[in-house]
RODO-2510 file (C-alpha; in nm, 4 decimals, decimal comma):
residues 477
     n   res          X          Y          Z
     1     m    18,9872    10,4373     5,6178
     2     s    19,1239    10,7912     5,6540
     3     s    18,9993    11,0132     5,9320
     4     l    18,8272    11,3396     5,8433
     5     v    18,9384    11,6375     6,0505
     6     l    18,6772    11,8937     6,1491
     7     r    18,8140    12,2460     6,1825
     8     g    18,4823    12,4112     6,2572
     9     v    18,1123    12,4317     6,1865
    10     h    18,1738    12,5094     5,8187
    11     d    18,3359    12,1668     5,7725
    12     v    18,0332    11,9984     5,9267
    13     v    17,7910    12,1863     5,7028
    14     s    18,0062    12,1410     5,3918
    15     y    18,0126    11,7651     5,4485
    16     i    17,6333    11,7481     5,4973
    17     d    17,5703    11,9711     5,1945
    18     a    17,7934    11,7450     4,9822
    19     r    17,5802    11,4394     5,0579
    20     p    17,3850    11,3251     4,7497
    21     r    17,0860    11,2222     4,9598
    22     i    16,9569    11,1887     5,3162
    23     s    17,0253    10,8210     5,3795
    24     g    17,1615    10,5719     5,6322
    25     r    17,1554    10,6778     5,9984
    26     a    17,0979    11,0398     5,8904
    27     g    16,7878    10,9302     5,6988
    28     l    16,6595    10,7362     5,9998
    29     i    16,7098    11,0400     6,2229
    30     w    16,5356    11,2590     5,9652
    31     w    16,2303    11,0335     5,9522
    32     l    16,2181    10,9911     6,3283
    33     a    16,2076    11,3705     6,3611
    34     l    15,9227    11,3705     6,1096
    35     g    15,7619    11,0950     6,3155
    36     g    15,7457    11,3402     6,6019
    37     l    15,5519    11,5793     6,3783
    38     f    15,3210    11,2880     6,2862
    39     l    15,2576    11,2445     6,6587
    40     d    15,1938    11,6180     6,7022
    41     a    14,9297    11,6078     6,4300
    42     f    14,7857    11,2794     6,5547
    43     s    14,7558    11,4087     6,9121
    44     n    14,6149    11,7446     6,8065
    45     s    14,3531    11,5894     6,5784
    46     a    14,2641    11,3034     6,8155
    47     l    13,9624    11,4946     6,9449
    48     s    13,8565    11,6173     6,6025
    49     a    13,6913    11,3065     6,4587
    50     g    13,5265    11,2184     6,7890
    51     l    13,4242    11,5687     6,8878
    52     g    13,0554    11,5091     6,8179
    53     p    13,0381    11,1887     7,0261
    54     m    13,2533    11,3491     7,2954
    55     t    13,0146    11,6448     7,3167
    56     r    12,7283    11,4039     7,3833
    57     d    12,9298    11,1815     7,6162
    58     l    13,0465    11,4638     7,8453
    59     h    12,7473    11,6946     7,7803
    60     l    12,9683    11,9811     7,6697
    61     s    12,8487    12,3355     7,6063
    62     p    12,9834    12,5428     7,3122
    63     t    13,2072    12,7311     7,5579
    64     q    13,3491    12,4068     7,6992
    65     i    13,4111    12,2786     7,3467
    66     a    13,5964    12,5983     7,2593
    67     i    13,8113    12,5755     7,5742
    68     l    13,8863    12,2054     7,5315
    69     t    13,9755    12,2156     7,1642
    70     s    14,1933    12,5256     7,1964
    71     l    14,3687    12,4432     7,5255
    72     a    14,6589    12,2486     7,3720
    73     s    14,7363    12,5431     7,1456
    74     w    14,7238    12,7921     7,4323
    75     v    14,9673    12,5755     7,6277
    76     a    15,1914    12,5412     7,3224
    77     i    15,2232    12,9208     7,3135
    78     a    15,4294    12,9013     7,6326
    79     f    15,6133    12,5799     7,5546
    80     n    15,7180    12,6694     7,1977
    81     p    15,9829    12,9208     7,3145
    82     i    16,0690    12,7065     7,6178
    83     g    16,1405    12,4111     7,3901
    84     g    16,3435    12,6276     7,1544
    85     w    16,5482    12,7666     7,4422
    86     m    16,6121    12,4172     7,5782
    87     a    16,7259    12,2924     7,2372
    88     d    16,9574    12,5869     7,1722
    89     r    17,1110    12,5565     7,5179
    90     w    17,1360    12,1806     7,5827
    91     g    17,0966    12,0174     7,2427
    92     r    16,8181    11,8955     7,0181
    93     i    16,7635    11,5384     7,1312
    94     p    16,6904    11,5454     7,5110
    95     p    16,3900    11,7811     7,4825
    96     l    16,2617    11,5891     7,1770
    97     i    16,2513    11,2687     7,3809
    98     f    16,0992    11,4486     7,6813
    99     a    15,8211    11,5753     7,4543
   100     k    15,7256    11,2155     7,3669
   101     f    15,6957    11,1342     7,7377
   102     l    15,4643    11,4336     7,7858
   103     a    15,2531    11,3269     7,4878
   104     f    15,2218    10,9750     7,6303
   105     a    15,1184    11,1108     7,9707
   106     g    14,8677    11,3498     7,8163
   107     a    14,7050    11,0752     7,6092
   108     g    14,6710    10,8564     7,9168
   109     f    14,5125    11,1308     8,1278
   110     a    14,2606    11,2232     7,8579
   111     a    14,1673    10,8715     7,7484
   112     f    14,0757    10,7559     8,1005
   113     a    13,9431    11,0878     8,2334
   114     p    13,5990    11,0565     8,3938
   115     t    13,5332    11,4326     8,3850
   116     f    13,5778    11,7313     8,1581
   117     e    13,8337    11,8833     8,3953
   118     l    14,0639    11,5809     8,3804
   119     v    14,0444    11,5773     8,0023
   120     l    14,1764    11,9335     8,0225
   121     v    14,4726    11,8079     8,2266
   122     g    14,5557    11,5579     7,9546
   123     r    14,5283    11,8202     7,6840
   124     f    14,7640    12,0434     7,8850
   125     f    15,0367    11,7794     7,8580
   126     v    14,9616    11,7307     7,4873
   127     g    15,0001    12,1051     7,4315
   128     a    15,3304    12,1110     7,6184
   129     a    15,4599    11,8208     7,4075
   130     y    15,3460    11,9864     7,0862
   131     g    15,5057    12,3177     7,1798
   132     i    15,8415    12,1631     7,2692
   133     d    15,8584    11,9162     6,9816
   134     f    15,7633    12,1240     6,6812
   135     a    16,0254    12,3964     6,7202
   136     i    16,3026    12,1427     6,7718
   137     a    16,2021    11,8817     6,5145
   138     m    16,2107    12,1357     6,2328
   139     a    16,5571    12,2490     6,3433
   140     v    16,6776    11,8874     6,3387
   141     l    16,5363    11,8386     5,9897
   142     a    16,7137    12,1520     5,8651
   143     e    17,0461    12,0497     6,0181
   144     f    17,0441    11,7066     5,8539
   145     t    16,9283    11,8287     5,5100
   146     p    17,1749    11,9264     5,2324
   147     a    17,1210    12,2857     5,1178
   148     r    17,0025    12,1908     4,7697
   149     l    16,7302    11,9713     4,9247
   150     k    16,6035    12,2275     5,1776
   151     s    16,2586    12,2559     5,0155
   152     r    16,2142    11,8948     5,1305
   153     l    16,1435    12,0301     5,4783
   154     n    15,7902    12,0893     5,3535
   155     t    15,7384    11,7128     5,3629
   156     w    15,6174    11,7626     5,7195
   157     q    15,2881    11,8942     5,5854
   158     g    15,2137    11,5697     5,4028
   159     i    15,3011    11,3829     5,7224
   160     w    15,0563    11,6050     5,9137
   161     y    14,7629    11,5175     5,6900
   162     t    14,8613    11,1513     5,6874
   163     a    14,8314    11,1578     6,0658
   164     v    14,4951    11,3359     6,0555
   165     s    14,3647    11,0892     5,7958
   166     s    14,4877    10,7981     6,0079
   167     n    14,2818    10,9355     6,2961
   168     l    13,9709    10,9482     6,0789
   169     i    14,0225    10,5903     5,9566
   170     l    14,0672    10,4727     6,3147
   171     a    13,7508    10,6606     6,4142
   172     i    13,5499    10,4676     6,1544
   173     a    13,7083    10,1410     6,2732
   174     f    13,6274    10,2154     6,6369
   175     y    13,2732    10,3158     6,5394
   176     n    13,2217     9,9801     6,3692
   177     l    13,3400     9,8063     6,6875
   178     g    13,0350     9,9515     6,8588
   179     v    13,2089    10,1620     7,1231
   180     g    12,9395    10,4276     7,1003
   181     d    13,0073    10,7805     7,2228
   182     s    13,3287    10,6619     7,3911
   183     i    13,4931    10,6600     7,0484
   184     w    13,6923    10,9737     7,1350
   185     r    13,8663    10,7877     7,4206
   186     f    13,9998    10,5290     7,1764
   187     a    14,1227    10,8010     6,9411
   188     v    14,3039    10,9828     7,2222
   189     g    14,4427    10,6574     7,3626
   190     s    14,5851    10,5541     7,0244
   191     a    14,7947    10,8725     7,0304
   192     g    14,9529    10,7411     7,3491
   193     v    15,0555    10,4214     7,1692
   194     v    15,2238    10,6257     6,8945
   195     a    15,3972    10,8444     7,1564
   196     l    15,5357    10,5416     7,3398
   197     a    15,6687    10,3847     7,0179
   198     l    15,8424    10,7090     6,9173
   199     f    15,9776    10,7610     7,2691
   200     l    16,1572    10,4259     7,2532
   201     a    16,2748    10,4671     6,8917
   202     q    16,4170    10,8146     6,9519
   203     i    16,6025    10,7016     7,2646
   204     i    16,7654    10,4195     7,0656
   205     f    16,8418    10,5840     6,7308
   206     m    16,8590    10,9640     6,7593
   207     v    17,2018    11,1323     6,7580
   208     e    17,2748    11,4923     6,8568
   209     s    17,2945    11,7439     6,5727
   210     p    17,6635    11,7929     6,4805
   211     t    17,5818    12,1361     6,3378
   212     w    17,4457    12,2534     6,6729
   213     a    17,7415    12,1051     6,8618
   214     a    18,0016    12,2596     6,6293
   215     r    17,8336    12,5989     6,6341
   216     k    17,8439    12,5830     7,0148
   217     g    18,2189    12,5170     7,0009
   218     l    18,1747    12,1513     7,1044
   219     l    18,3835    12,0130     6,8181
   220     d    18,4687    11,6883     6,9995
   221     r    18,0978    11,6192     7,0398
   222     a    18,0300    11,7152     6,6775
   223     a    18,2979    11,4726     6,5566
   224     a    18,1533    11,1923     6,7683
   225     s    17,8068    11,2574     6,6254
   226     m    17,9360    11,2668     6,2678
   227     s    18,1205    10,9360     6,3161
   228     k    17,8099    10,7696     6,4525
   229     i    17,5763    10,9116     6,1863
   230     y    17,7834    10,8707     5,8699
   231     g    17,9910    10,5638     5,9514
   232     q    18,3244    10,7405     5,8934
   233     d    18,5938    10,8421     6,1382
   234     f    18,5797    11,2145     6,2207
   235     t    18,8238    11,3854     6,4559
   236     p    18,8364    11,7442     6,5819
   237     a    19,1297    11,9555     6,4667
   238     p    19,3859    12,0698     6,7244
   239     l    19,2792    12,3890     6,9003
   240     a    19,5307    12,5997     6,7069
   241     d    19,3909    12,4815     6,3708
   242     r    19,0226    12,5322     6,4439
   243     t    18,8244    12,7960     6,2573
   244     p    18,7019    13,0631     6,5002
   245     i    18,3278    13,0960     6,5494
   246     l    18,2292    13,4443     6,4385
   247     n    17,9259    13,6414     6,5544
   248     m    17,8202    13,3673     6,7915
   249     a    17,5010    13,4501     6,9792
   250     n    17,5699    13,3175     7,3262
   251     r    17,3394    13,5176     7,5488
   252     g    17,0783    13,2478     7,6021
   253     a    16,7229    13,3788     7,6001
   254     a    16,8503    13,7264     7,5053
   255     n    16,9327    13,5851     7,1614
   256     i    16,5648    13,6159     7,0786
   257     a    16,5996    13,9935     7,0483
   258     l    16,8277    13,9374     6,7482
   259     i    16,5440    13,8045     6,5313
   260     f    16,3632    14,1390     6,5628
   261     r    16,6559    14,3490     6,4369
   262     g    16,8453    14,4193     6,1185
   263     t    16,8295    14,1687     5,8353
   264     y    16,6356    13,9228     6,0495
   265     l    16,3353    14,1528     6,1040
   266     p    16,1661    14,1080     5,7619
   267     r    16,2342    13,7342     5,7818
   268     t    16,0649    13,7221     6,1217
   269     i    15,7658    13,9229     5,9963
   270     l    15,7258    13,6964     5,6921
   271     a    15,7621    13,3724     5,8872
   272     a    15,5265    13,4954     6,1598
   273     t    15,2671    13,6100     5,9052
   274     v    15,2638    13,2755     5,7273
   275     q    15,2634    13,0862     6,0553
   276     i    14,9816    13,2855     6,2159
   277     g    14,7731    13,3020     5,8987
   278     q    14,7956    12,9339     5,8187
   279     s    14,7291    12,8387     6,1817
   280     i    14,4105    13,0440     6,2061
   281     q    14,2705    12,9253     5,8745
   282     y    14,3546    12,5595     5,9386
   283     f    14,2478    12,5324     6,3015
   284     a    13,9337    12,7402     6,2444
   285     v    13,8292    12,5425     5,9368
   286     g    14,0469    12,2395     5,8613
   287     w    14,0479    12,1015     6,2171
   288     y    13,6685    12,1259     6,2322
   289     l    13,6133    11,9490     5,9001
   290     p    13,4359    11,6533     6,0682
   291     i    13,1890    11,8996     6,2231
   292     i    13,1572    12,0952     5,8967
   293     s    13,1077    11,7641     5,7185
   294     l    12,8154    11,6828     5,9475
   295     t    12,6564    12,0131     5,8461
   296     l    12,7185    11,9530     5,4766
   297     f    12,6325    11,5832     5,4505
   298     g    12,3952    11,5068     5,7370
   299     s    12,4197    11,3472     6,0786
   300     d    12,5428    10,9991     5,9810
   301     f    12,8811    10,9603     6,1562
   302     v    13,0423    10,7333     5,8977
   303     v    12,9323    10,9437     5,5990
   304     a    13,0481    11,2669     5,7637
   305     t    13,3806    11,1112     5,8664
   306     l    13,4361    10,9747     5,5153
   307     g    13,3678    11,3267     5,3840
   308     a    13,6307    11,4688     5,6176
   309     l    13,8686    11,1911     5,5101
   310     v    13,8251    11,2888     5,1441
   311     f    13,9090    11,6485     5,2342
   312     n    14,2243    11,5408     5,4164
   313     v    14,3403    11,3182     5,1298
   314     f    14,3757    11,6438     4,9361
   315     g    14,5897    11,7645     5,2277
   316     i    14,8180    11,4637     5,1832
   317     i    14,8467    11,5370     4,8109
   318     g    14,9174    11,9066     4,8660
   319     g    15,1533    11,8399     5,1549
   320     f    15,3734    11,5991     4,9632
   321     m    15,3609    11,8258     4,6568
   322     s    15,4674    12,1291     4,8617
   323     p    15,8433    12,0603     4,8380
   324     r    15,8145    12,0649     4,4595
   325     i    15,5875    12,3716     4,4617
   326     g    15,8279    12,5510     4,6966
   327     k    16,1232    12,4657     4,4737
   328     i    15,9481    12,6050     4,1644
   329     l    15,7832    12,9161     4,3102
   330     g    15,9901    12,9769     4,6234
   331     l    15,8363    12,9495     4,9688
   332     r    15,7188    13,3120     4,9825
   333     r    15,5366    13,3135     4,6476
   334     a    15,3890    12,9697     4,7130
   335     s    15,2505    13,1053     5,0402
   336     a    15,1034    13,4143     4,8751
   337     v    14,9343    13,2095     4,6013
   338     g    14,8029    12,9575     4,8546
   339     f    14,6596    13,2269     5,0804
   340     g    14,4890    13,3916     4,7831
   341     a    14,3281    13,0649     4,6732
   342     v    14,2133    12,9849     5,0288
   343     f    14,0527    13,3307     5,0471
   344     v    13,8482    13,2510     4,7360
   345     m    13,7412    12,9092     4,8739
   346     l    13,6226    13,0667     5,1999
   347     l    13,4216    13,3269     5,0092
   348     i    13,2494    13,0507     4,8102
   349     l    13,1727    12,8547     5,1275
   350     g    13,0539    13,1669     5,3040
   351     f    12,8068    13,2723     5,0369
   352     f    12,6925    12,9392     4,8945
   353     y    12,7556    12,6480     5,1343
   354     e    12,3815    12,5932     5,1933
   355     t    12,3056    12,5703     4,8215
   356     l    12,6144    12,3877     4,6926
   357     p    12,5390    12,0661     4,5026
   358     i    12,6945    11,7566     4,6588
   359     f    12,9855    11,7539     4,4115
   360     l    13,0875    12,1101     4,4981
   361     a    13,0239    12,0482     4,8679
   362     f    13,3052    11,7926     4,8430
   363     l    13,5205    11,9885     4,5984
   364     v    13,5398    12,3331     4,7612
   365     p    13,6580    12,2201     5,1086
   366     s    13,8938    11,9763     4,9331
   367     l    14,0462    12,2616     4,7333
   368     f    14,0698    12,4686     5,0521
   369     i    14,2837    12,1944     5,2074
   370     l    14,4833    12,1404     4,8859
   371     f    14,5782    12,5087     4,8491
   372     h    14,6474    12,5380     5,2210
   373     s    14,8716    12,2319     5,2455
   374     g    15,0542    12,2958     4,9185
   375     g    15,1437    12,6524     5,0170
   376     p    15,1249    12,8342     5,3511
   377     g    15,0405    12,5269     5,5579
   378     a    15,3878    12,3868     5,4990
   379     n    15,5823    12,7072     5,4522
   380     g    15,5394    12,8805     5,7875
   381     k    15,7601    12,6271     5,9661
   382     s    16,0013    12,5951     5,6737
   383     i    16,0545    12,9699     5,6275
   384     s    16,1172    13,0074     6,0004
   385     t    16,3588    12,7152     6,0125
   386     l    16,5635    12,8221     5,7086
   387     s    16,5898    13,1911     5,7936
   388     f    16,8027    13,1804     6,1088
   389     r    17,1477    13,0550     6,1995
   390     s    17,1977    12,7427     6,4075
   391     e    17,2194    12,8814     6,7614
   392     l    16,9141    13,0988     6,6899
   393     r    16,7139    12,8446     6,4901
   394     a    16,5273    12,6501     6,7561
   395     g    16,4702    12,9620     6,9671
   396     a    16,3359    13,1546     6,6672
   397     n    16,1182    12,8571     6,5770
   398     g    15,9929    12,8602     6,9333
   399     v    15,8931    13,2268     6,9274
   400     i    15,7381    13,2125     6,5813
   401     g    15,5791    12,8794     6,6707
   402     a    15,4265    13,0454     6,9774
   403     l    15,2746    13,3090     6,7505
   404     g    15,1442    13,0289     6,5295
   405     s    15,0018    12,8510     6,8338
   406     t    14,8275    13,1763     6,9249
   407     g    14,6681    13,1714     6,5799
   408     a    14,5732    12,8064     6,6253
   409     a    14,4222    12,8736     6,9672
   410     l    14,2247    13,1678     6,8334
   411     g    14,0992    12,9609     6,5407
   412     l    13,9946    12,6719     6,7636
   413     l    13,8312    12,9092     7,0118
   414     i    13,6587    13,1396     6,7639
   415     f    13,5060    12,8876     6,5229
   416     p    13,2587    12,7127     6,7584
   417     l    13,1583    13,0425     6,9167
   418     l    13,1025    13,2194     6,5833
   419     k    12,9254    12,9173     6,4383
   420     a    12,6895    12,8984     6,7369
   421     e    12,6204    13,2738     6,7271
   422     l    12,6145    13,3560     6,3543
   423     g    12,5962    13,0297     6,1619
   424     l    12,8462    12,8609     5,9313
   425     g    12,8235    13,0985     5,6316
   426     p    12,9023    13,4257     5,8142
   427     t    13,1791    13,2446     6,0052
   428     f    13,3512    13,1512     5,6785
   429     l    13,3204    13,5099     5,5525
   430     i    13,4722    13,6570     5,8693
   431     l    13,7612    13,4108     5,8589
   432     s    13,8332    13,4909     5,4925
   433     a    13,9925    13,8178     5,6061
   434     v    14,2866    13,6203     5,7481
   435     p    14,4225    13,4666     5,4244
   436     l    14,3552    13,7915     5,2396
   437     a    14,5727    13,9914     5,4815
   438     a    14,8431    13,7230     5,4790
   439     c    14,8460    13,7158     5,0976
   440     i    14,9055    14,0913     5,0882
   441     i    15,1928    14,0790     5,3394
   442     c    15,3575    13,7855     5,1575
   443     s    15,3383    13,9851     4,8346
   444     i    15,5071    14,2916     4,9886
   445     i    15,7999    14,1271     5,1711
   446     k    16,0534    13,9896     4,9244
   447     w    16,2714    13,7675     5,1470
   448     d    16,2732    13,4014     5,0508
   449     p    16,5261    13,1544     5,2002
   450     t    16,5114    12,9381     4,8874
   451     r    16,5939    13,2355     4,6660
   452     a    16,8716    13,3956     4,8761
   453     p    17,1967    13,4396     4,6755
   454     v    17,3921    13,3142     4,9785
   455     s    17,2621    13,0531     5,2222
   456     p    17,0850    13,2242     5,5127
   457     d    17,2393    12,9730     5,7491
   458     e    17,4997    13,1155     5,9857
   459     e    17,7492    12,8536     5,8779
   460     t    17,8148    13,0524     5,5585
   461     d    17,7479    13,4107     5,6630
   462     a    18,1108    13,5020     5,7288
   463     p    18,3371    13,5737     5,4276
   464     q    18,6011    13,3120     5,5138
   465     f    18,3285    13,0515     5,5563
   466     r    18,1935    13,1269     5,2093
   467     n    18,5370    13,0751     5,0594
   468     d    18,5569    12,7371     5,2312
   469     a    18,2035    12,6333     5,1397
   470     a    18,3091    12,3915     4,8701
   471     q    18,5651    12,2200     5,0933
   472     v    18,4838    11,9075     5,2867
   473     a    18,6717    11,8171     5,6048
   474     v    19,0444    11,7652     5,5556
   475     p    19,1404    11,3969     5,5474
   476     t    19,4330    11,2707     5,7531
   477     r    19,5809    10,9313     5,8304
***
């Protein structure tokens, strides 16, 4: 078989973009990266289903609940940019694997913690893992996805709700085993099992991103990765024949300043708006669906959990539909429409939740989750990932992810406090301002990475790279 010579990053990207599908070792890597996002959702929602029993078991006050549920997101604020910096400097795979170790440690601390304070220690590690993993996993997905399939990045949202629903099903199973108010320990501990399985699988099967390596000038390493991933022989071109890397951002953490200037500024504003808006509305409402379900359907644990499960099934539907919705509408318009619909659902819940008939009590929160997951829920990460070139991508995801984690932390912190002080209806009405503002901003900014005339990726932003875009690596014998 002939060897394919790589002259530069454009050859790597051209080869990946020419692939008809994401299959073989590349497909396994793609799904293992998504598996990390499954773990992030599973770990983050592990307390959700068992929050009521946990409150009784540890005798938690509303303030303690707010601190405990929001802590992982506060920690992720710091570790989002740290993870992005690590990935842009040293590669995608080592910090991804390290994140699984942190998630495993955090699950163990929390599951066996005898006190509230030690549960907080466990949630600290979970937040660190979440912050590191999410920024990097999305970058990996982007760098293994052909350009024409880039809306498929939104698949992560369906994976998220699958993980949350799995937690709810496990909660019902543990409840039927008669574990009592310790049910939350089993939910948290099961996240440790998932973390350990992914830790081992990623060590064995993950391969460094050839796009990252080539963009860093490590063409030998890129060729080795390509050979391992695609089962063909790739070799780096001689130094004299290599395509120079133009406009390379090589200032480490100082690269972050680039995303707040020039053409990147509106992209950053849009991605940050979607990320913050969707985080607040989900973690202030969607994460607390088991608690909301108790209010709507009564105090029976199984009935309330089944209600929350129904809501999250709509999240699975919307999440797996989001790639198609994004392809039809574009990520920006899909976000604007989704935010607008969520605003309407929150108004209905705010004014009428006490008088809704049982059918609408199921339908309205279900539609909230459907519109959220089909639009802005998926698009914040995808817009961020697709809007920046390779050596900026993970770092930008880290910064914008930190802003999203701030929104998540605020949502998790604010909801129980507002609910305790004002009641559920006024809380919904106050929170409705968030999707309304996000809808307006998404309608004003016109940037959309799926509608750009030229790929926003750095691998095609230089004229000579665009002329070579249709060429795949040069074969030699």
